[in-house]
matplotlib code that plots the C-alpha trace (Angstrom):
import matplotlib.pyplot as plt

x = [-7.1, -9.0, -8.4, -11.9, -11.2, -8.5, -11.4, -11.8, -15.3, -15.2, -12.9, -12.0, -8.7, -7.9, -4.8, -3.2, 0.1, 2.5, 5.3, 8.9, 11.2, 14.9, 17.1, 16.2, 12.5, 11.7, 9.7, 12.0, 9.2, 5.9, 5.0, 2.0, -0.4, -2.8, -5.2, -7.3, -10.3, -11.2, -10.2, -6.9, -3.9, -1.3, -0.8, -1.0, -3.1, -3.6, -3.1, -0.6, -3.1, -5.8, -7.6, -6.2, -2.6, -3.3, -5.1, -2.1, 0.2, -2.1, -2.3, 1.6, 1.6, -1.5, -1.4, 2.3, 4.2, 4.2, 0.5, 0.8, 4.3, 5.0, 9.0, 9.6, 9.8, 7.0, 7.8, 5.5, 4.9, 4.7, 4.0, 6.6, 4.5, 4.4, 8.1, 8.9, 6.4, 7.2, 4.1, 6.4, 8.7, 5.8, 6.4, 8.5, 11.9, 13.3, 10.3, 9.4, 11.1, 10.1, 9.7, 10.5, 8.3, 9.4, 7.4, 9.6, 11.9, 15.3, 16.4, 18.6, 15.6, 14.8, 18.5, 18.7, 15.5, 16.6, 19.9, 18.1, 15.7, 18.6, 20.3, 17.1, 17.5, 15.0, 15.6, 14.9, 14.0, 13.7, 10.6, 10.5, 13.8, 14.8, 17.7, 18.3, 16.4, 16.5, 16.9, 20.4, 21.8, 20.1, 21.6, 24.5, 21.8, 19.1, 19.2, 17.0, 16.3, 13.1, 13.2, 9.8, 10.1, 6.8, 8.4, 12.0, 12.8, 15.3, 18.1, 17.5, 17.7, 21.0, 22.3, 20.9, 22.0, 25.7, 25.1, 23.3, 25.7, 28.3, 26.2, 25.4, 21.7, 20.2, 18.3, 14.7, 12.9, 9.0, 6.2, 8.0, 5.3, 7.0, 9.6, 11.7, 11.8, 12.8, 15.7, 17.0, 16.8, 18.5, 21.4, 21.7, 22.3, 19.0, 18.7, 14.9, 12.0, 8.3, 5.3, 2.6, 4.7, 5.5, 2.1, 0.1, 2.3, 1.2, -0.2, 0.8, -2.1, -1.8, 1.3, 1.7, 1.0, 3.8, 3.2, 2.9, 0.3, -1.5, -1.8, -3.1, -5.8, -6.9, -7.1, -9.3, -11.5, -12.2, -12.6, -15.3, -16.9, -17.3, -14.8, -14.7, -11.8, -10.4, -9.9, -8.4, -5.9, -4.9, -4.3, -2.2, -0.1, 0.5, 2.1, 4.4, 5.4, 1.8, 1.1, 4.3, 3.3, 0.0, 1.3, 3.7, 0.7, -1.5, 1.5, 2.6, -0.5, -1.5, -4.5, -3.1, -3.2, -2.7, -0.4, 1.9, 0.0, 1.9, -0.4, -2.2, -5.5, -5.2, -4.5, -7.3, -9.8, -8.3, -8.1, -11.5, -12.7, -13.2, -9.8, -8.2, -9.8, -8.2, -4.7, -4.7, -5.4, -2.7, -0.2, -1.3, 0.1, 3.1, 4.2, 7.6, 9.1, 11.2, 10.2, 6.7, 4.5, 6.9, 6.0, 4.5, 1.7, 0.7, 1.0, -1.3, -3.8, -4.1, -4.5, -7.3, -9.0, -8.9, -10.0, -13.0, -13.8, -13.6, -15.8, -18.3, -18.5, -18.8, -21.8, -23.6, -23.6, -22.4, -19.5, -20.4, -20.4, -17.1, -15.6, -16.8, -15.5, -12.1, -12.0, -13.3, -10.5, -7.7, -9.1, -9.2, -5.5, -5.1, -4.5, -1.2, 0.0, -1.1, -1.0, -4.5, -7.5, -9.9, -12.6, -10.5, -9.9, -13.6, -14.6, -11.9, -12.8, -16.6, -17.0, -20.4, -22.2, -21.7, -17.9, -17.8, -19.8, -17.4, -14.3, -15.1, -17.5, -17.3, -21.0, -23.3, -22.3, -18.9, -18.1, -18.5, -16.3, -13.8, -13.8, -13.5, -10.4, -8.9, -9.3, -7.6, -4.6, -4.2, -4.6, -7.4, -9.5, -11.6, -13.3, -13.7, -16.8, -19.4, -18.8, -18.8, -22.1, -23.6, -22.4, -23.8, -20.2, -18.3, -14.8, -14.3, -15.2, -12.8, -10.0, -10.2, -10.7, -7.5, -5.5, -6.9, -6.2, -2.5, -2.1, -3.4, -1.2, 1.7, 1.2, 1.1, 4.4, 5.8, 4.3, 2.2, -1.3, -2.7, -4.8, -6.7, -8.0, -11.8]
y = [-6.3, -7.9, -7.0, -5.8, -3.2, -1.6, 0.1, 3.4, 4.0, 7.7, 9.3, 9.1, 8.0, 7.5, 5.6, 5.2, 3.9, 4.8, 2.7, 4.0, 2.5, 2.0, 2.8, -0.5, 0.3, -2.2, -1.6, -0.5, 0.7, 2.6, 6.0, 5.7, 8.6, 9.0, 11.7, 12.4, 13.8, 14.0, 17.7, 17.5, 18.2, 16.4, 14.0, 16.3, 15.7, 18.2, 15.6, 12.7, 10.7, 11.1, 8.0, 8.5, 8.4, 5.4, 3.5, 3.9, 2.6, -0.2, -1.1, -1.9, -3.5, -5.6, -6.6, -6.6, -4.5, -7.7, -7.1, -3.5, -3.3, -7.0, -7.0, -3.3, -0.2, 2.2, 6.1, 8.0, 11.7, 12.6, 15.8, 17.5, 16.6, 13.0, 12.7, 14.2, 11.9, 8.2, 6.9, 7.1, 4.4, 1.8, 1.6, -1.1, 0.6, -1.8, -1.3, 2.4, 5.4, 8.5, 11.6, 15.1, 17.7, 20.7, 22.8, 21.7, 24.3, 22.8, 23.6, 21.8, 19.7, 18.4, 17.7, 15.6, 13.7, 12.8, 11.4, 9.5, 8.0, 7.0, 5.4, 3.5, 2.0, 4.4, 5.5, 9.2, 11.2, 14.9, 15.5, 18.1, 19.4, 22.6, 24.9, 26.9, 24.5, 25.2, 21.5, 21.3, 20.6, 17.3, 16.0, 14.1, 12.4, 11.2, 8.3, 9.8, 13.4, 13.5, 16.2, 17.3, 18.0, 19.9, 22.6, 22.5, 24.1, 22.1, 24.8, 24.6, 20.7, 20.8, 23.1, 21.2, 17.6, 18.2, 19.8, 16.8, 14.4, 15.7, 13.9, 10.3, 10.2, 8.4, 10.8, 10.3, 12.1, 12.5, 13.6, 12.2, 12.6, 12.0, 10.0, 12.9, 13.8, 10.3, 10.2, 13.7, 12.6, 9.3, 11.1, 13.6, 10.4, 10.0, 6.6, 6.3, 7.5, 8.1, 9.3, 8.7, 8.2, 4.6, 3.8, 5.3, 5.0, 7.1, 5.1, 5.4, 4.3, 1.8, 0.0, -3.6, -6.0, -8.4, -12.1, -13.2, -10.7, -11.4, -14.9, -13.8, -11.7, -14.6, -16.9, -14.4, -13.7, -17.4, -18.0, -15.1, -16.6, -19.9, -22.0, -25.8, -27.1, -28.8, -25.6, -23.8, -26.6, -26.4, -22.7, -23.1, -25.8, -23.5, -21.2, -23.4, -20.5, -19.9, -23.5, -23.8, -20.7, -22.4, -25.5, -23.5, -21.6, -24.6, -26.4, -23.4, -22.1, -25.4, -26.3, -29.5, -31.0, -34.9, -34.8, -32.8, -31.6, -32.4, -31.6, -28.5, -30.3, -31.4, -27.7, -26.3, -28.8, -27.7, -23.9, -23.5, -20.8, -17.9, -18.4, -18.9, -15.6, -13.9, -15.5, -14.5, -10.8, -10.8, -12.2, -9.5, -6.9, -9.0, -9.5, -10.8, -8.9, -11.2, -9.3, -10.6, -9.2, -6.5, -4.6, -1.3, -1.3, -4.7, -3.7, -0.7, -2.7, -5.6, -3.1, -1.5, -4.6, -6.2, -3.1, -2.8, -6.5, -6.2, -3.0, -4.7, -7.6, -5.2, -3.7, -6.9, -7.4, -11.0, -13.0, -12.5, -8.8, -8.9, -10.8, -8.2, -5.4, -7.0, -7.4, -3.8, -2.5, -4.4, -3.7, 0.1, 0.2, -2.4, 0.5, 1.3, -2.3, -2.9, 0.4, -0.1, 2.1, 0.7, 0.7, -1.9, -4.1, -4.1, -5.3, -7.8, -9.5, -9.2, -7.9, -7.3, -3.9, -3.2, -3.5, -1.5, 1.3, 1.2, 1.3, 3.6, 6.1, 5.5, 4.8, 2.7, 1.1, -0.3, 2.9, 4.6, 1.9, 2.6, 6.3, 5.6, 3.3, 6.0, 8.7, 6.7, 6.0, 9.7, 10.4, 12.7, 12.1, 15.0, 12.9, 10.0, 10.9, 11.2, 7.7, 6.3, 7.7, 6.6, 3.0, 3.1, 2.5, 4.3, 5.2, 2.3, 0.1, 1.8, 1.8, -1.9, -2.9, -0.9, -2.8, -6.2, -5.4, -4.3, -7.6, -9.5, -7.7, -8.3, -12.0, -11.9, -10.2, -12.9, -15.6, -17.1, -16.6, -14.8, -14.6, -17.5, -16.1, -15.7]
z = [24.8, 21.8, 18.3, 17.9, 20.5, 18.2, 16.2, 17.8, 19.3, 20.6, 18.2, 14.6, 13.2, 9.5, 8.4, 5.0, 3.9, 1.0, -0.3, 0.0, -2.6, -2.9, -6.0, -7.7, -7.2, -4.6, -1.5, 1.4, 3.8, 4.3, 5.3, 7.6, 7.2, 10.1, 11.0, 14.1, 11.9, 8.3, 7.9, 9.6, 7.3, 9.3, 12.3, 15.1, 18.4, 21.2, 24.0, 23.8, 25.9, 23.2, 22.0, 18.5, 19.6, 22.0, 19.1, 17.0, 19.7, 20.4, 16.7, 16.7, 20.3, 20.0, 16.3, 15.9, 13.1, 10.8, 10.1, 9.2, 7.6, 6.5, 6.9, 6.4, 8.6, 9.0, 8.8, 11.4, 11.8, 15.3, 17.1, 19.3, 22.5, 21.5, 20.6, 24.2, 26.0, 27.2, 24.8, 21.8, 23.4, 23.4, 19.7, 18.3, 17.9, 15.3, 13.1, 13.1, 11.8, 13.9, 11.8, 13.3, 11.6, 10.1, 12.6, 15.4, 16.8, 17.7, 21.3, 23.8, 25.2, 21.6, 20.9, 24.0, 23.5, 19.9, 21.2, 23.8, 21.4, 19.2, 22.3, 23.0, 19.4, 17.4, 13.9, 13.4, 10.3, 9.4, 7.6, 4.7, 5.0, 2.9, 2.5, 5.7, 7.8, 11.4, 12.3, 10.7, 14.2, 14.2, 10.9, 12.9, 14.8, 12.5, 10.2, 7.2, 5.6, 3.6, 1.0, -0.4, -4.0, -4.1, -2.0, -3.5, -6.8, -9.0, -8.3, -4.6, -4.8, -6.5, -3.7, -0.9, -1.7, -1.5, 1.9, 3.2, 1.7, 4.3, 6.9, 7.5, 6.9, 3.9, 1.6, 0.7, -2.0, -1.3, -3.6, -6.8, -9.2, -12.6, -14.1, -14.7, -10.9, -10.1, -12.6, -11.5, -7.8, -8.6, -10.4, -7.5, -5.2, -3.3, -1.6, -1.4, -3.1, -2.5, -4.3, -6.8, -9.8, -8.4, -7.2, -10.1, -13.2, -16.1, -19.0, -22.5, -24.5, -27.3, -25.9, -27.1, -24.1, -23.4, -24.2, -20.6, -19.7, -22.8, -21.9, -18.5, -20.2, -22.3, -19.3, -17.4, -20.5, -21.0, -17.2, -17.0, -20.2, -18.3, -20.2, -19.3, -17.3, -20.1, -22.1, -19.1, -18.6, -22.2, -22.0, -19.0, -20.6, -23.6, -21.1, -18.9, -16.5, -15.5, -15.0, -12.9, -10.7, -10.3, -8.8, -6.7, -5.4, -4.6, -2.8, -0.9, 0.8, 2.2, -0.1, -0.8, 2.6, 2.1, -1.0, -3.2, -6.4, -9.4, -12.3, -13.8, -13.8, -10.1, -9.4, -11.2, -9.4, -6.0, -6.2, -8.0, -10.3, -7.8, -6.4, -9.9, -11.2, -8.3, -8.6, -12.3, -11.7, -9.2, -11.5, -14.0, -11.7, -10.7, -14.3, -14.8, -11.9, -9.8, -6.7, -7.4, -4.7, -3.7, -6.9, -5.7, -8.2, -7.2, -3.4, -4.2, -6.4, -3.8, -0.9, -2.8, -3.8, -0.4, 1.5, -0.8, -0.4, 3.5, 3.4, 1.3, 3.8, 6.6, 4.9, 4.9, 1.0, 1.0, -0.3, -4.0, -3.7, -1.8, -4.7, -7.2, -5.1, -4.9, -8.8, -9.4, -7.1, -8.9, -12.3, -11.6, -11.9, -14.8, -17.4, -15.5, -16.1, -19.7, -21.4, -22.6, -21.6, -18.9, -21.5, -23.5, -20.7, -19.7, -22.9, -23.2, -19.9, -20.3, -16.8, -15.5, -15.6, -12.0, -12.1, -15.3, -14.0, -10.9, -12.7, -15.4, -13.7, -10.0, -10.1, -7.6, -4.5, -6.0, -7.3, -4.0, -2.4, -5.1, -4.5, -0.8, -1.2, -3.5, -1.0, 1.6, -0.7, -1.2, 2.4, 1.1, 4.3, 3.6, 1.0, 3.2, 5.1, 2.4, 1.0, 4.5, 5.0, 1.6, 2.4, 5.9, 7.2, 10.1, 10.7, 12.8, 10.0, 7.7, 10.4, 11.0, 7.4, 6.6, 9.1, 8.1, 4.5, 5.3, 7.2, 4.1, 1.8, 4.1, 4.0, 0.1, 0.2, 2.4, 0.1, 2.6, 1.9, -0.3, -3.2, -2.0, 1.4, 1.7]

ax = plt.figure().add_subplot(projection="3d")
ax.plot(x, y, z, "-o")
ax.set_aspect("equal")
plt.show()
C-alpha cells in the first residue's frame, strides 16, 4: 500500500499526540488521541473493521512507529470490541501501550484477553482509574495506571496512590494543568505526567531573558532586518556555543557533502538565510536544555510550525507562505519560552503584518492555520472542520500532514534532520 493511501477517503479520522513526561520532565512517550469524527468525545468505533481503525493500524504497519513516535511508545485508547479482536495484534507490540477504558466491565473474558495480550508482548494501561474502580482485578496484569486529576480530588488522590503502590504498574498522572498539581503528584510518587502544564507553560510577564536566548533574539532580529553576512558572523563569534552548534548542524545533516566545515563563515554560506532563521527559532525553544529537541515545549512548537507549513503547502500557497506559516506556528509559543509578551517579541523581531495578525489575533489565512493547529493539539476536533473549510482543506489533508509533521519532529529529536528540511 502506498503512503498516500493512508489518508482516509471515505471516512474521517483526526489524530493528535500529547507528550508524556518522566520525573525529570523528559519525554517518555506520547498519548495518541484519535477520533472517527469531529464531534466524537473518545476513540470508539462501532465496527472494528471500520475504515478509521484500519487506517490507524495501517499508519503503524505501513509507515512504521518511528515516523509517528520517534524512539518512544504510543499510548492508545481502544474500545472493548477492538481489544478483543485480532486486529489489535497488528499493532507493533513493543511500541504501543493499549489503554483499557474506564467504561469496560471486567469479566472472565476480559481478564483472559488481557493476560493473552501481555503474553504476546503488549503493554497495557488502565485509563482514568478512580477509587473503587471496577477494573481493580486487572492491576496485577497491567503496566501502567493513569489517574485523571480532573476527576479526582486531592484527598481521594492521597488515599488512592498508596493502594495502587501495592501493585506493579507505573503511575501516570494525566491532565496535569498546574505546577502545583505536578509537584503534588511527584511527591506522592507518580512516575509519569501528562497535561498542558508541560506543553503550554504559564508565562510570567517581565522575566529577564537569559543571555543565550537574548543572543538568539538579537541574531534573529538582525537576520530579519537583512544584516550582511559579516555582521551575522561577528555575532555568532561573540557567542561561541551558538557558532559551535551551527558547525555541528551543518556537518551532521549532510549539507557538507565533500568536506567537513570548520568555520562559522563557511557554515553561514552553506546553510543560507532561510535555513538559518529556522535553526535559530528552534534553538530559542531548546535553550540550554541538554535534552535539546526532547524538551516538551520544543516538541509542541516544532509540531505546530511544521503542521502549519505542510498544510499551507497543500493549499497551494507556495514555499514562501509555508515558511511564514512555520515561523508563525513557532512564534505563537514564544512567550512561554522568554517570559515576554507576544507583542514584545513581534516588535523585537520585526515580523511582517501577516505573521503578526496570525500570532496576536488569529486573523487571515495564517491565523486560521494557527487556530487549526491549536485545535488539533487540544484534541478539540469539534473546532477543526470550520478552519478546514475556510482553508479549502479536507480531513485527509490534515491527517496526512499530521503524520508527516510527527515524522519530521521525530527525526529532529533523533538529531538527524531537522530544521533544514524544505
